[in-house]
BAZA-773512 format. One record per residue (C-alpha): residue number from 1; residue in three letters; x, y, z. Coordinates in steps of 0.1 Angstrom, whole numbers, plus 5000, padded with zeros to 4 digits. Example, Ala and Ser with C-alpha at 12.3 -4.5 7.8 and 13.67 -1.06 7.14 Angstrom:
! residues 2
REC   n res    X    Y    Z
REC   1 ALA 5123 4955 5078
REC   2 SER 5137 4989 5071
//
This chain:
! residues 590
REC   n res    X    Y    Z
REC   1 UNK 4603 7597 6227
REC   2 UNK 4590 7600 6262
REC   3 UNK 4613 7616 6289
REC   4 UNK 4612 7598 6321
REC   5 UNK 4613 7619 6353
REC   6 UNK 4645 7618 6374
REC   7 UNK 4644 7595 6403
REC   8 UNK 4658 7604 6436
REC   9 UNK 4684 7578 6431
REC  10 UNK 4697 7595 6400
REC  11 UNK 4700 7629 6418
REC  12 UNK 4718 7613 6447
REC  13 UNK 4742 7597 6422
REC  14 UNK 4751 7630 6407
REC  15 UNK 4755 7648 6440
REC  16 UNK 4779 7620 6450
REC  17 UNK 4798 7625 6418
REC  18 UNK 4801 7662 6425
REC  19 UNK 4813 7657 6460
REC  20 UNK 4839 7633 6448
REC  21 UNK 4851 7658 6422
REC  22 UNK 4853 7686 6448
REC  23 UNK 4873 7664 6471
REC  24 UNK 4897 7655 6444
REC  25 UNK 4902 7691 6432
REC  26 UNK 4902 7708 6466
REC  27 UNK 4939 7711 6469
REC  28 UNK 4942 7725 6434
REC  29 UNK 4915 7751 6440
REC  30 UNK 4930 7761 6473
REC  31 UNK 4963 7767 6456
REC  32 UNK 4946 7789 6430
REC  33 UNK 4929 7810 6457
REC  34 UNK 4961 7813 6476
REC  35 UNK 4980 7823 6445
REC  36 UNK 4954 7849 6437
REC  37 UNK 4956 7863 6472
REC  38 UNK 4994 7863 6470
REC  39 UNK 4993 7882 6437
REC  40 UNK 4969 7908 6451
REC  41 UNK 4991 7911 6482
REC  42 UNK 5023 7915 6462
REC  43 UNK 5006 7940 6439
REC  44 UNK 4995 7960 6469
REC  45 UNK 5030 7958 6484
REC  46 UNK 5045 7969 6450
REC  47 UNK 5020 7997 6448
REC  48 UNK 5028 8008 6483
REC  49 UNK 5065 8007 6476
REC  50 UNK 5060 8027 6444
REC  51 UNK 5038 8052 6463
REC  52 UNK 5064 8054 6491
REC  53 UNK 5092 8061 6466
REC  54 UNK 5072 8086 6446
REC  55 UNK 5060 8105 6477
REC  56 UNK 5083 8132 6486
REC  57 UNK 5085 8152 6519
REC  58 UNK 5070 8186 6510
REC  59 UNK 5084 8219 6521
REC  60 UNK 5067 8234 6551
REC  61 UNK 5038 8258 6545
REC  62 UNK 5048 8295 6543
REC  63 UNK 5028 8302 6574
REC  64 UNK 5047 8276 6594
REC  65 UNK 5080 8291 6583
REC  66 UNK 5069 8327 6590
REC  67 UNK 5077 8338 6626
REC  68 UNK 5070 8368 6647
REC  69 UNK 5095 8391 6663
REC  70 UNK 5091 8395 6701
REC  71 UNK 5100 8426 6721
REC  72 UNK 5110 8424 6758
REC  73 UNK 5119 8451 6783
REC  74 UNK 5152 8456 6801
REC  75 UNK 5144 8428 6825
REC  76 UNK 5132 8404 6799
REC  77 UNK 5095 8410 6806
REC  78 UNK 5073 8404 6775
REC  79 UNK 5064 8437 6759
REC  80 UNK 5047 8427 6727
REC  81 UNK 5053 8412 6692
REC  82 UNK 5051 8421 6655
REC  83 UNK 5044 8396 6627
REC  84 UNK 5016 8377 6610
REC  85 UNK 5019 8346 6632
REC  86 UNK 5027 8345 6669
REC  87 UNK 5055 8319 6665
REC  88 UNK 5092 8317 6672
REC  89 UNK 5114 8287 6664
REC  90 UNK 5137 8274 6692
REC  91 UNK 5159 8244 6693
REC  92 UNK 5149 8213 6713
REC  93 UNK 5178 8220 6737
REC  94 UNK 5159 8251 6748
REC  95 UNK 5128 8230 6757
REC  96 UNK 5132 8213 6792
REC  97 UNK 5131 8175 6790
REC  98 UNK 5101 8174 6813
REC  99 UNK 5081 8196 6788
REC 100 UNK 5090 8172 6760
REC 101 UNK 5080 8142 6781
REC 102 UNK 5047 8159 6790
REC 103 UNK 5038 8164 6754
REC 104 UNK 5047 8128 6746
REC 105 UNK 5026 8116 6775
REC 106 UNK 4996 8136 6763
REC 107 UNK 4998 8130 6726
REC 108 UNK 5018 8099 6717
REC 109 UNK 5033 8077 6744
REC 110 UNK 5050 8054 6719
REC 111 UNK 5066 8083 6700
REC 112 UNK 5102 8073 6709
REC 113 UNK 5097 8038 6695
REC 114 UNK 5070 8038 6668
REC 115 UNK 5075 8040 6631
REC 116 UNK 5057 8074 6628
REC 117 UNK 5022 8060 6622
REC 118 UNK 4994 8046 6643
REC 119 UNK 4976 8018 6623
REC 120 UNK 4947 8017 6647
REC 121 UNK 4941 8054 6644
REC 122 UNK 4942 8052 6606
REC 123 UNK 4917 8024 6607
REC 124 UNK 4894 8043 6630
REC 125 UNK 4896 8073 6607
REC 126 UNK 4889 8052 6576
REC 127 UNK 4858 8035 6592
REC 128 UNK 4845 8069 6604
REC 129 UNK 4849 8084 6569
REC 130 UNK 4832 8055 6552
REC 131 UNK 4803 8052 6577
REC 132 UNK 4798 8089 6580
REC 133 UNK 4806 8088 6617
REC 134 UNK 4824 8114 6638
REC 135 UNK 4858 8124 6625
REC 136 UNK 4886 8107 6644
REC 137 UNK 4920 8119 6655
REC 138 UNK 4946 8100 6675
REC 139 UNK 4975 8105 6651
REC 140 UNK 5011 8102 6662
REC 141 UNK 5032 8132 6669
REC 142 UNK 5049 8126 6636
REC 143 UNK 5016 8125 6617
REC 144 UNK 5004 8157 6635
REC 145 UNK 5036 8174 6625
REC 146 UNK 5031 8164 6589
REC 147 UNK 4995 8176 6590
REC 148 UNK 5003 8209 6607
REC 149 UNK 5034 8219 6588
REC 150 UNK 5035 8199 6555
REC 151 UNK 4999 8191 6545
REC 152 UNK 4964 8206 6548
REC 153 UNK 4941 8196 6577
REC 154 UNK 4916 8181 6552
REC 155 UNK 4899 8150 6565
REC 156 UNK 4899 8124 6536
REC 157 UNK 4912 8089 6530
REC 158 UNK 4936 8100 6503
REC 159 UNK 4951 8128 6525
REC 160 UNK 4953 8104 6555
REC 161 UNK 4971 8078 6533
REC 162 UNK 4996 8105 6521
REC 163 UNK 5000 8117 6556
REC 164 UNK 5009 8082 6567
REC 165 UNK 5034 8077 6539
REC 166 UNK 5051 8110 6546
REC 167 UNK 5052 8102 6583
REC 168 UNK 5069 8069 6577
REC 169 UNK 5094 8084 6554
REC 170 UNK 5100 8113 6578
REC 171 UNK 5106 8088 6606
REC 172 UNK 5131 8069 6585
REC 173 UNK 5150 8099 6573
REC 174 UNK 5149 8122 6604
REC 175 UNK 5158 8117 6640
REC 176 UNK 5131 8116 6666
REC 177 UNK 5145 8148 6681
REC 178 UNK 5143 8166 6648
REC 179 UNK 5106 8156 6644
REC 180 UNK 5098 8166 6680
REC 181 UNK 5115 8199 6676
REC 182 UNK 5095 8206 6644
REC 183 UNK 5063 8196 6661
REC 184 UNK 5069 8217 6692
REC 185 UNK 5076 8248 6670
REC 186 UNK 5044 8244 6649
REC 187 UNK 5016 8229 6670
REC 188 UNK 4989 8253 6680
REC 189 UNK 4983 8260 6717
REC 190 UNK 4955 8285 6716
REC 191 UNK 4956 8322 6724
REC 192 UNK 4970 8328 6689
REC 193 UNK 5003 8310 6699
REC 194 UNK 5018 8285 6675
REC 195 UNK 5048 8267 6690
REC 196 UNK 5059 8261 6726
REC 197 UNK 5079 8293 6729
REC 198 UNK 5049 8316 6721
REC 199 UNK 5026 8294 6742
REC 200 UNK 5049 8297 6773
REC 201 UNK 5049 8334 6769
REC 202 UNK 5011 8338 6763
REC 203 UNK 5000 8315 6791
REC 204 UNK 5027 8320 6818
REC 205 UNK 5048 8351 6807
REC 206 UNK 5080 8331 6805
REC 207 UNK 5102 8315 6779
REC 208 UNK 5099 8278 6771
REC 209 UNK 5132 8271 6789
REC 210 UNK 5118 8285 6821
REC 211 UNK 5087 8263 6822
REC 212 UNK 5082 8243 6854
REC 213 UNK 5069 8207 6854
REC 214 UNK 5034 8219 6863
REC 215 UNK 5034 8245 6835
REC 216 UNK 5048 8221 6809
REC 217 UNK 5021 8195 6818
REC 218 UNK 4994 8222 6815
REC 219 UNK 5006 8232 6780
REC 220 UNK 5007 8195 6770
REC 221 UNK 4971 8191 6782
REC 222 UNK 4960 8222 6762
REC 223 UNK 4972 8207 6728
REC 224 UNK 4942 8184 6728
REC 225 UNK 4916 8212 6724
REC 226 UNK 4934 8246 6723
REC 227 UNK 4904 8267 6712
REC 228 UNK 4886 8256 6744
REC 229 UNK 4914 8255 6769
REC 230 UNK 4928 8289 6759
REC 231 UNK 4904 8306 6784
REC 232 UNK 4920 8287 6813
REC 233 UNK 4924 8310 6843
REC 234 UNK 4896 8333 6831
REC 235 UNK 4867 8307 6829
REC 236 UNK 4861 8285 6860
REC 237 UNK 4846 8256 6840
REC 238 UNK 4874 8256 6814
REC 239 UNK 4900 8258 6842
REC 240 UNK 4884 8228 6860
REC 241 UNK 4883 8207 6829
REC 242 UNK 4919 8215 6821
REC 243 UNK 4930 8207 6856
REC 244 UNK 4916 8172 6853
REC 245 UNK 4934 8166 6821
REC 246 UNK 4966 8181 6837
REC 247 UNK 4964 8155 6864
REC 248 UNK 4960 8127 6838
REC 249 UNK 4992 8140 6820
REC 250 UNK 5012 8141 6852
REC 251 UNK 5001 8106 6862
REC 252 UNK 5012 8093 6829
REC 253 UNK 5046 8110 6833
REC 254 UNK 5050 8095 6867
REC 255 UNK 5040 8060 6855
REC 256 UNK 5066 8062 6827
REC 257 UNK 5094 8075 6850
REC 258 UNK 5096 8109 6832
REC 259 UNK 5092 8125 6867
REC 260 UNK 5098 8112 6901
REC 261 UNK 5071 8105 6927
REC 262 UNK 5084 8135 6947
REC 263 UNK 5080 8158 6916
REC 264 UNK 5045 8144 6910
REC 265 UNK 5034 8150 6946
REC 266 UNK 5049 8185 6947
REC 267 UNK 5032 8196 6914
REC 268 UNK 5005 8222 6918
REC 269 UNK 4981 8234 6891
REC 270 UNK 4997 8266 6877
REC 271 UNK 4983 8301 6876
REC 272 UNK 4977 8315 6841
REC 273 UNK 4980 8350 6826
REC 274 UNK 4947 8366 6823
REC 275 UNK 4930 8362 6788
REC 276 UNK 4923 8382 6769
REC 277 UNK 4950 8407 6777
REC 278 UNK 4943 8440 6794
REC 279 UNK 4941 8475 6781
REC 280 UNK 4978 8484 6789
REC 281 UNK 4989 8463 6759
REC 282 UNK 4976 8490 6735
REC 283 UNK 4998 8517 6749
REC 284 UNK 5028 8495 6746
REC 285 UNK 5026 8498 6708
REC 286 UNK 5042 8532 6710
REC 287 UNK 5073 8515 6725
REC 288 UNK 5072 8487 6700
REC 289 UNK 5070 8513 6671
REC 290 UNK 5102 8530 6684
REC 291 UNK 5121 8498 6690
REC 292 UNK 5110 8482 6658
REC 293 UNK 5122 8511 6637
REC 294 UNK 5155 8512 6655
REC 295 UNK 5161 8474 6653
REC 296 UNK 5153 8473 6616
REC 297 UNK 5178 8502 6610
REC 298 UNK 5205 8484 6631
REC 299 UNK 5200 8452 6610
REC 300 UNK 5197 8470 6577
REC 301 UNK 5164 8454 6569
REC 302 UNK 5128 8467 6565
REC 303 UNK 5104 8466 6595
REC 304 UNK 5083 8441 6576
REC 305 UNK 5113 8418 6573
REC 306 UNK 5120 8423 6610
REC 307 UNK 5084 8414 6619
REC 308 UNK 5086 8381 6600
REC 309 UNK 5121 8372 6609
REC 310 UNK 5117 8355 6643
REC 311 UNK 5139 8380 6662
REC 312 UNK 5139 8387 6699
REC 313 UNK 5145 8424 6705
REC 314 UNK 5157 8433 6739
REC 315 UNK 5147 8469 6747
REC 316 UNK 5158 8495 6773
REC 317 UNK 5123 8501 6787
REC 318 UNK 5113 8496 6823
REC 319 UNK 5079 8481 6816
REC 320 UNK 5068 8484 6852
REC 321 UNK 5076 8521 6854
REC 322 UNK 5061 8526 6819
REC 323 UNK 5028 8510 6829
REC 324 UNK 5026 8529 6862
REC 325 UNK 5033 8562 6843
REC 326 UNK 5006 8554 6818
REC 327 UNK 4981 8547 6846
REC 328 UNK 4992 8579 6865
REC 329 UNK 4987 8601 6834
REC 330 UNK 4954 8584 6826
REC 331 UNK 4940 8589 6861
REC 332 UNK 4952 8625 6864
REC 333 UNK 4941 8637 6829
REC 334 UNK 4907 8654 6832
REC 335 UNK 4881 8647 6805
REC 336 UNK 4882 8669 6774
REC 337 UNK 4869 8704 6780
REC 338 UNK 4851 8725 6754
REC 339 UNK 4863 8703 6726
REC 340 UNK 4900 8706 6736
REC 341 UNK 4922 8676 6743
REC 342 UNK 4952 8677 6767
REC 343 UNK 4983 8658 6756
REC 344 UNK 5009 8645 6780
REC 345 UNK 5044 8633 6769
REC 346 UNK 5068 8617 6793
REC 347 UNK 5104 8607 6786
REC 348 UNK 5130 8592 6810
REC 349 UNK 5165 8583 6799
REC 350 UNK 5198 8573 6816
REC 351 UNK 5223 8602 6815
REC 352 UNK 5257 8594 6799
REC 353 UNK 5242 8562 6783
REC 354 UNK 5211 8572 6764
REC 355 UNK 5190 8542 6774
REC 356 UNK 5153 8551 6773
REC 357 UNK 5134 8539 6803
REC 358 UNK 5100 8555 6798
REC 359 UNK 5085 8567 6766
REC 360 UNK 5049 8577 6771
REC 361 UNK 5036 8592 6739
REC 362 UNK 4998 8588 6741
REC 363 UNK 4969 8572 6758
REC 364 UNK 4953 8554 6729
REC 365 UNK 4974 8540 6701
REC 366 UNK 4943 8528 6681
REC 367 UNK 4931 8564 6678
REC 368 UNK 4965 8582 6679
REC 369 UNK 4994 8561 6665
REC 370 UNK 5014 8594 6665
REC 371 UNK 5039 8593 6694
REC 372 UNK 5039 8627 6712
REC 373 UNK 5071 8619 6731
REC 374 UNK 5092 8612 6700
REC 375 UNK 5075 8632 6672
REC 376 UNK 5055 8658 6690
REC 377 UNK 5067 8693 6685
REC 378 UNK 5060 8712 6717
REC 379 UNK 5064 8750 6719
REC 380 UNK 5095 8755 6740
REC 381 UNK 5089 8789 6756
REC 382 UNK 5113 8791 6785
REC 383 UNK 5122 8754 6784
REC 384 UNK 5156 8760 6767
REC 385 UNK 5165 8792 6786
REC 386 UNK 5191 8775 6809
REC 387 UNK 5211 8767 6778
REC 388 UNK 5210 8804 6766
REC 389 UNK 5228 8819 6796
REC 390 UNK 5257 8842 6787
REC 391 UNK 5289 8823 6779
REC 392 UNK 5274 8789 6774
REC 393 UNK 5286 8771 6743
REC 394 UNK 5270 8739 6732
REC 395 UNK 5285 8712 6710
REC 396 UNK 5268 8690 6685
REC 397 UNK 5241 8678 6685
REC 398 UNK 5228 8704 6710
REC 399 UNK 5242 8735 6691
REC 400 UNK 5209 8745 6676
REC 401 UNK 5187 8737 6706
REC 402 UNK 5184 8772 6721
REC 403 UNK 5170 8785 6688
REC 404 UNK 5144 8757 6684
REC 405 UNK 5109 8770 6688
REC 406 UNK 5093 8736 6692
REC 407 UNK 5116 8707 6702
REC 408 UNK 5103 8672 6708
REC 409 UNK 5102 8660 6744
REC 410 UNK 5129 8635 6736
REC 411 UNK 5151 8662 6722
REC 412 UNK 5148 8684 6753
REC 413 UNK 5153 8655 6776
REC 414 UNK 5186 8646 6759
REC 415 UNK 5198 8681 6767
REC 416 UNK 5191 8679 6804
REC 417 UNK 5205 8643 6804
REC 418 UNK 5237 8658 6791
REC 419 UNK 5239 8682 6820
REC 420 UNK 5233 8653 6844
REC 421 UNK 5261 8634 6828
REC 422 UNK 5286 8662 6833
REC 423 UNK 5285 8674 6796
REC 424 UNK 5285 8640 6779
REC 425 UNK 5258 8637 6753
REC 426 UNK 5244 8602 6748
REC 427 UNK 5222 8595 6718
REC 428 UNK 5189 8581 6731
REC 429 UNK 5183 8545 6721
REC 430 UNK 5157 8518 6728
REC 431 UNK 5174 8485 6717
REC 432 UNK 5201 8469 6737
REC 433 UNK 5204 8435 6719
REC 434 UNK 5188 8415 6691
REC 435 UNK 5189 8377 6690
REC 436 UNK 5176 8351 6666
REC 437 UNK 5174 8314 6673
REC 438 UNK 5194 8320 6705
REC 439 UNK 5222 8337 6687
REC 440 UNK 5230 8374 6692
REC 441 UNK 5230 8393 6659
REC 442 UNK 5233 8428 6673
REC 443 UNK 5245 8444 6705
REC 444 UNK 5240 8481 6711
REC 445 UNK 5268 8504 6724
REC 446 UNK 5261 8539 6738
REC 447 UNK 5269 8566 6713
REC 448 UNK 5284 8595 6733
REC 449 UNK 5303 8627 6727
REC 450 UNK 5312 8658 6747
REC 451 UNK 5285 8685 6741
REC 452 UNK 5292 8707 6771
REC 453 UNK 5323 8718 6790
REC 454 UNK 5327 8718 6827
REC 455 UNK 5319 8755 6828
REC 456 UNK 5287 8752 6809
REC 457 UNK 5276 8723 6831
REC 458 UNK 5284 8742 6863
REC 459 UNK 5264 8773 6851
REC 460 UNK 5233 8753 6841
REC 461 UNK 5235 8733 6873
REC 462 UNK 5236 8766 6893
REC 463 UNK 5207 8778 6874
REC 464 UNK 5188 8747 6883
REC 465 UNK 5196 8752 6920
REC 466 UNK 5188 8788 6918
REC 467 UNK 5221 8801 6931
REC 468 UNK 5225 8826 6902
REC 469 UNK 5192 8842 6911
REC 470 UNK 5160 8844 6892
REC 471 UNK 5169 8877 6875
REC 472 UNK 5203 8866 6862
REC 473 UNK 5205 8880 6826
REC 474 UNK 5211 8855 6798
REC 475 UNK 5226 8861 6764
REC 476 UNK 5192 8872 6751
REC 477 UNK 5187 8898 6778
REC 478 UNK 5157 8879 6793
REC 479 UNK 5153 8864 6828
REC 480 UNK 5157 8828 6838
REC 481 UNK 5134 8810 6862
REC 482 UNK 5156 8785 6879
REC 483 UNK 5131 8761 6895
REC 484 UNK 5095 8754 6897
REC 485 UNK 5073 8775 6920
REC 486 UNK 5040 8768 6936
REC 487 UNK 5025 8735 6950
REC 488 UNK 5044 8711 6929
REC 489 UNK 5078 8727 6934
REC 490 UNK 5081 8717 6971
REC 491 UNK 5079 8680 6961
REC 492 UNK 5105 8680 6933
REC 493 UNK 5142 8674 6936
REC 494 UNK 5161 8707 6936
REC 495 UNK 5177 8698 6902
REC 496 UNK 5146 8706 6882
REC 497 UNK 5132 8732 6858
REC 498 UNK 5097 8744 6852
REC 499 UNK 5091 8761 6819
REC 500 UNK 5066 8766 6791
REC 501 UNK 5050 8791 6767
REC 502 UNK 5027 8815 6784
REC 503 UNK 5016 8814 6820
REC 504 UNK 4985 8814 6841
REC 505 UNK 4953 8817 6820
REC 506 UNK 4975 8821 6789
REC 507 UNK 4996 8789 6793
REC 508 UNK 5000 8773 6760
REC 509 UNK 5025 8746 6769
REC 510 UNK 5041 8734 6801
REC 511 UNK 5075 8716 6806
REC 512 UNK 5089 8700 6837
REC 513 UNK 5124 8686 6836
REC 514 UNK 5141 8667 6865
REC 515 UNK 5174 8650 6865
REC 516 UNK 5201 8633 6886
REC 517 UNK 5232 8614 6875
REC 518 UNK 5210 8583 6873
REC 519 UNK 5179 8595 6855
REC 520 UNK 5167 8624 6834
REC 521 UNK 5129 8629 6833
REC 522 UNK 5109 8653 6811
REC 523 UNK 5071 8659 6812
REC 524 UNK 5055 8681 6786
REC 525 UNK 5019 8692 6784
REC 526 UNK 5002 8707 6753
REC 527 UNK 4967 8708 6739
REC 528 UNK 4949 8707 6706
REC 529 UNK 4914 8716 6695
REC 530 UNK 4901 8704 6661
REC 531 UNK 4937 8695 6651
REC 532 UNK 4950 8729 6659
REC 533 UNK 4971 8741 6690
REC 534 UNK 4951 8752 6720
REC 535 UNK 4958 8765 6755
REC 536 UNK 4967 8741 6783
REC 537 UNK 4952 8765 6808
REC 538 UNK 4918 8753 6820
REC 539 UNK 4924 8717 6810
REC 540 UNK 4944 8704 6840
REC 541 UNK 4916 8701 6866
REC 542 UNK 4921 8712 6902
REC 543 UNK 4957 8724 6897
REC 544 UNK 4971 8751 6874
REC 545 UNK 4991 8737 6845
REC 546 UNK 5026 8742 6861
REC 547 UNK 5016 8725 6894
REC 548 UNK 4998 8697 6875
REC 549 UNK 5030 8690 6855
REC 550 UNK 5052 8692 6886
REC 551 UNK 5030 8668 6905
REC 552 UNK 5030 8643 6876
REC 553 UNK 5068 8646 6873
REC 554 UNK 5072 8642 6911
REC 555 UNK 5051 8611 6912
REC 556 UNK 5069 8595 6882
REC 557 UNK 5102 8603 6899
REC 558 UNK 5090 8586 6931
REC 559 UNK 5078 8556 6911
REC 560 UNK 5113 8554 6896
REC 561 UNK 5127 8551 6932
REC 562 UNK 5138 8588 6935
REC 563 UNK 5171 8580 6917
REC 564 UNK 5201 8599 6929
REC 565 UNK 5184 8614 6959
REC 566 UNK 5194 8610 6996
REC 567 UNK 5176 8613 7029
REC 568 UNK 5139 8621 7031
REC 569 UNK 5136 8633 6995
REC 570 UNK 5114 8603 6985
REC 571 UNK 5091 8608 7014
REC 572 UNK 5086 8644 7003
REC 573 UNK 5073 8636 6968
REC 574 UNK 5036 8635 6961
REC 575 UNK 5020 8600 6963
REC 576 UNK 4984 8605 6954
REC 577 UNK 4959 8630 6942
REC 578 UNK 4943 8639 6976
REC 579 UNK 4958 8672 6988
REC 580 UNK 4951 8665 7025
REC 581 UNK 4971 8632 7023
REC 582 UNK 5001 8651 7010
REC 583 UNK 4997 8677 7038
REC 584 UNK 4985 8702 7013
REC 585 UNK 4954 8721 7005
REC 586 UNK 4945 8719 6969
REC 587 UNK 4952 8750 6949
REC 588 UNK 4924 8758 6925
REC 589 UNK 4933 8762 6888
REC 590 UNK 4927 8793 6868
//
């Protein structure tokens, strides 16, 4: 049988038949496609619902729960911190509204109304991940909080999807204020600061509640790129870039009504604390050591628990006077001679109260964590002789002082402070108050007791003023030197006592004690060579040891405002190292 070829007419007939069939079945096929799409959509929705229900809100990472403990001086000035992370939780009530609005303007302007996620940002991140493009950000504040505190910063589609689910659930189960509070307590601001409280302290030296509109806007601008902006104030290029972003944040705040036009016009780019911190921070560790040990003891916890507990320890220290004392000692301590090293310890306390204002225990904490002022045993020599005069009886805890061969500077200072307080001994303390989360958990009260009677106080005071004479015999049959002699003596208050072990070329230690009803100051000099005691003589530069100690004590006394003195006493104290400017000719050392 022979097959005939298809004719064009036959092909046209079949195509016509196919078109007719497609027209007749178009509605049925459209229904099938729509049904399939509906099934897929419902399946996706069901999967999303199941995933949403199965996704729990995880607990915060341990590092976001851990906080540092901050130490401040008597005026609230930042002293330092202890802890693995520089972070302290505060309530949203402690963050000014303008700071909250600045962060919202910079990071997520729809925060108050959105559902916790930004679909466009998720889409951009997904496209970037699939195409291998640059990683995208732009998450909402809720998503950032989830990423910072609850998840890892890993950039993947699965983590991003989980982040979005948790963010939605968080938004539905927590208030916006709760989420914003968590975010502000965990977001990183650079300079090692996690959270707005630490950031305010590191950048501006204030607490979050004290931030101005300008400062708050600056911190909000920093969140975008903290590792770069942390050098603001120290790097001109970084500062200029941040200032432009700061303007952008303020403009957004003004546009939204968060600040008035008057506030916007009045805003000035703020000054930043220098970064990195200066050398004085190292010496402050001696103060933090003392306060940390005392605070932990008061709370009945370990120092490690204190460091991680998010406490704020209010200390008794006068940070300004402390830093000036450290600078004075550093400038007036000659370089090591013949392998020997000169040590200077300075203690200043409030008589009748015990509050420690100055505690200088060393020049370099990194190389000498041992605090000379608190733990250094300094050979007493004649330092305790005023307390050994015939008829003087001392009560606890001073009873054994006259027989102590090497008291600590703190121990001797507390004795002279007792005299200044009319016989009332006050135990030295460094912590006035401890707070946590804005709540006071400990308040210190001076611990006092009578350790000297009126007679004893009068005798010691007369010895200090020299009215009993330099040859007045004491209970041990020796002689008492009532006040300092030489160059330094003319510039010290009359209520002072120079003492030490040995004299002249044989001086091993030198003490200088000065007191008034408002302050008791003790300066101690001693030396060591190769870890063993050495003579102070020959290590104090242009002045002999006694004059060197007297000058240092006089200058610290002046820096403290010459407490308790009247008239021209302040003008009479030494102000600098040049002898001619003090109206003196330098006296050469031995």
